[in-house]
C-alpha positions in Angstrom: 97.9 117.8 83.6 99.7 120.2 85.9 99.1 117.8 88.9 100.7 115.0 86.9 103.7 117.1 86.1 103.9 118.3 89.7 104.1 114.7 90.8 106.7 113.9 88.3 108.8 116.9 89.4 108.7 115.3 92.9 109.9 112.1 91.3 111.4 110.5 94.4 110.1 112.8 97.2 108.6 110.5 99.8 108.3 113.3 102.4 105.6 115.8 102.8 101.9 115.6 101.8 99.9 115.4 98.6 96.4 116.7 98.2 93.7 114.5 96.8 93.7 116.4 93.5 97.5 115.8 93.1 97.0 112.0 93.7 93.9 111.5 91.6 95.0 113.6 88.6 98.3 111.7 88.7 96.4 108.5 88.7 94.1 109.7 85.9 96.9 110.7 83.5 98.9 107.6 84.4 95.9 105.5 83.4 95.2 107.5 80.2 98.8 107.2 79.0 98.9 103.5 79.9 95.7 102.8 77.9 97.1 104.8 75.0 100.3 102.8 75.1 98.4 99.5 75.2 96.4 100.6 72.1 99.7 101.6 70.5 101.3 98.3 71.4 98.4 96.5 69.6 99.1 98.4 66.5 102.9 98.3 66.6 103.5 95.0 68.2 106.8 94.5 69.9 107.9 98.2 69.7 104.7 99.3 71.4 105.1 96.6 74.0 108.6 97.8 74.8 107.4 101.4 75.1 104.6 100.3 77.5 107.1 98.4 79.6 109.5 101.3 79.7 106.6 103.6 80.8 105.6 101.3 83.6 109.2 100.9 84.7 109.8 104.7 84.7 106.6 105.3 86.7 107.2 102.9 89.6 109.0 105.4 91.8 106.8 108.5 91.1 103.6 106.4 91.7 105.0 105.1 95.0 106.1 108.6 96.0 102.7 110.2 95.3 100.9 107.3 97.1 103.1 107.7 100.2 102.6 111.5 100.2 98.8 111.0 99.9 98.9 108.7 102.9 100.9 111.3 104.8 98.2 113.8 104.1 95.7 111.6 105.9 98.3 111.2 108.8 99.2 107.6 108.0 102.6 106.2 107.5 103.7 105.4 104.0 104.1 101.8 105.0 100.3 101.5 104.7 100.9 101.4 101.0 101.9 97.7 101.4 98.3 96.8 102.3 97.6 97.1 98.6 99.5 93.9 98.1 96.6 92.0 99.8 94.3 91.0 96.9 91.0 93.0 96.7 90.7 94.0 100.4 94.0 95.9 100.2 92.9 97.8 97.1 89.6 98.7 98.7 91.4 100.0 101.9 93.8 102.1 99.8 90.9 103.6 97.8 89.2 104.6 101.1 92.4 106.1 102.4 93.0 108.0 99.1 89.5 109.6 99.0 89.6 110.8 102.6 90.0 114.6 103.1 93.3 116.0 104.3 93.9 116.2 107.9 93.4 119.8 108.8 96.4 121.8 110.0 99.9 120.5 110.4 100.6 116.9 111.2 103.8 114.9 111.7 104.5 114.9 108.0 104.3 118.7 107.4 101.8 121.4 106.8 98.6 121.0 105.0 99.1 121.7 101.3 95.5 122.7 100.8 95.7 125.4 103.5 99.0 126.6 102.0 97.4 127.0 98.6 94.4 128.9 100.0 96.7 131.2 101.9 98.6 132.0 98.7 95.4 133.1 96.9 
């Protein structure tokens, strides 16, 4: 849950890098909350649907930001996120990019967050 909150704290921060764990935990909690809201919308009807739509609207910017930072961690431009608009193939390519390990050391987008966390320990 901390990774989800960390991504929300960096609401519109498209600079820097995001570790795999930050990206995937954000995606996991996003999905869990979304499924919970879908179930709630089935029980509450219109009110639940409005809550679901508000959640989706509020999460557009944070999800784009964490996706761009994840691409930066693999030394790719955030513009690669647009490939996900290509049906099926784009989603597969984005999954491959998201599961790749961080580029070691510093790259053009900043220092490796994984190495920074290990140095702090």
